[in-house]
N, C-alpha and C positions, 0 to 999 in steps of 0.2 A: 793146306790149312790156311784159313783166312786170318787176317790180322787180329780181329777181336778174339778168336779162339786161341791164337798163339799168346796173346796177352793174358788171357784167362789161365792158360796152362802154366805160364810163367808165374803168375800170382799164386796159383794153387800149389806150385812147387814150394814156394817160400812159406806159405801158410802151413803146409804139411811139415816142413822143417821145424817151425815154431811148435807145432803140436807134439812132434817127436821129442824135442828138447824138453818141453814141459812135462812129458810123460816119463822122463828119466827118473828112476828111483833107486834107492840103495838096497842091496840085499844084506839084511842085518846079520845073517849067518856068516857070509863071506867077509863082511867088514868087522866082525867081532874081534875085539882086541886092539883096534885102531883107536887113537884118541880123537879122531875127527870124523866119526862115522856119518853124522848127518850134515855137518858143516861143509865138508868137501863137496857134497853133491850140489850145494848152492854155487860153489866156486865153478864147478864144471859147467853148470847151466849158464852162468854168467859169461864164461869164456866163449861158449858156443853161440850165445846170442850176440855177443860183440862181433864175432866173426861174420855173422849174418849181416850186420850193419856194414862192416867193412866190404863185404862182397857186393852189397847193393850200391854202396858209394862208388866202388870201382866200375860197376855196370853203368851207373848214372853219368859218370865223368870218364868216358873211355879215352885212352891215350890219343887216338886219332882225332877226336874232336876237341880235347882239352889237353894239349901237349904240355902246357905250363903246370898242370896238376899231376903229370905222370909220376913223379917221385915225391909228391907232396901229400902223403897219406893224411896228415893232420888237417890240411885244408879241405881235402875231399870229405873226410869224416864229418867235420864241423858243418861244412856247406850242405852236405846231404841232410843232416839232422835239422838244420835251420830251415832249409827250403822245403823238405818233404816230410819231416817228422810232425807228429802231433804232440808237441811238448812245449807249451807256452812258457813253462818254468825254465826252459833252457837258457833264456836270456837273463834270468835272475842272477845276481851276484851273491856268492856265499859270504856273508859278513864275517863269520869266524875265520875263514880262510883269508879274506881281504885284510882283516885286522892283523893277522899274523904276518902277512906279506908286507904290510906297511911298516910294521915294527922291524922286520928283518932288513928292510931297505932304509931304515932310519928316517922314515917320513912320518914323524909323529907331531908335526905342527900343522895347523890349518884346519879349514872347515871339514874336509873329508875325514880326516882321522878323528876329529872331535865327534862328528856324527856317528861314525862306525863304532868307535869304542863306547860311546854312551848307549847306543842301541844294543850293542852286544852285552854289555854289563847289566843293563836293566832287564834283559831277557832271562838272565839266570839269577837275578838277585833274590828272588823269593824261594830259592832252593829247588826250582824246577829241574827235572831230570831229563825227560824226553820232550824236546820242543820241536814241533812241526816246523819244517824249514820255511813254510810260507809266513810264519809269524816273525821271522827274523830277516830273511833275505829280501833284497831290494832290486828293482829293475836297474840295469846298467845305465840307462838314460838319465835316471834320477841322480845317480852317483857322479856321473860325468860332469854334471852341473856344479858339483861341489869341488871337483878336482881343479887344480891350477897349474899342475906341472905334468910333463910327459911321463915321469915315473909313476905318478898317481893314476894317470889314465891307463898306463900299461898294467898296473896292478889290478885295476878294475877289469880290464879285458881278460887277463889271465885267470881270474877267479869267477868267471861266468860258469854256470852249470855245464854248458856245452864243453868248455875247456876242462873242467874237472872230470867230466865223463871220459874225455880223451886221455887224460892222465891216468885215470882208473883203468881204462882199456889197456894202456901200456903195461901196467903192473900185471894184469891178468894174462895178457898175450906174451909179453917178453920175459916176465919173471915167474910166471905160473904161481902167483900169490895175490892175496888180497892185501892192499896196503894198510898201514897203520895198525893200531892196537885196539881198534873199536871192536865191540862185541855185537854180534847179531843175536840179540837176546829175545827178540820177538819175531813173530811171523808176519808182522805188519809190513806191507810192501811199500808204504810211504816213507820217504827218507825223513830222518829227524836228527837233531843234535843231542848229544849227551852232555849233561852238566855233571861235574864231579865236585 
């Protein structure tokens, strides 16, 4: 088999995996009586998709060529998404998460916190309920300019969408649950923030 055919076979394998995951559906008769009949199927699909990303990241950064990443799944996962993913929003920083992180770290003085809290509060002030993340979240490079301490810069890095996805991945894979108390009340596939 020549190299282009082998590459195509490899790609087709993963394309087929995605199609199979997408085709998973619930048997309402067998699930009758459970309290999470349709919600759990979303969980299983997410967990399976995340394992596909992990698999591809492991293939992209093999131990032989990247020994420093051998036991660093976090780095592999983030690097893979950043280098090979088609997710420009991955470098956005979640302002609601950043605001909470800054408060927990007691970093409530300075330009960064003022900017984050003002933008966060103004996004929900009119009683908005579902706000598209692109209306609120900001590029990390913009926020770094406002930070003046190592703790602020660390909080910015830790709340990039790539990082949040990795934390989400850990809940799915290691705890077999979806984190938080948020409700998946719509079939909209774009992420959004709830206002309460």
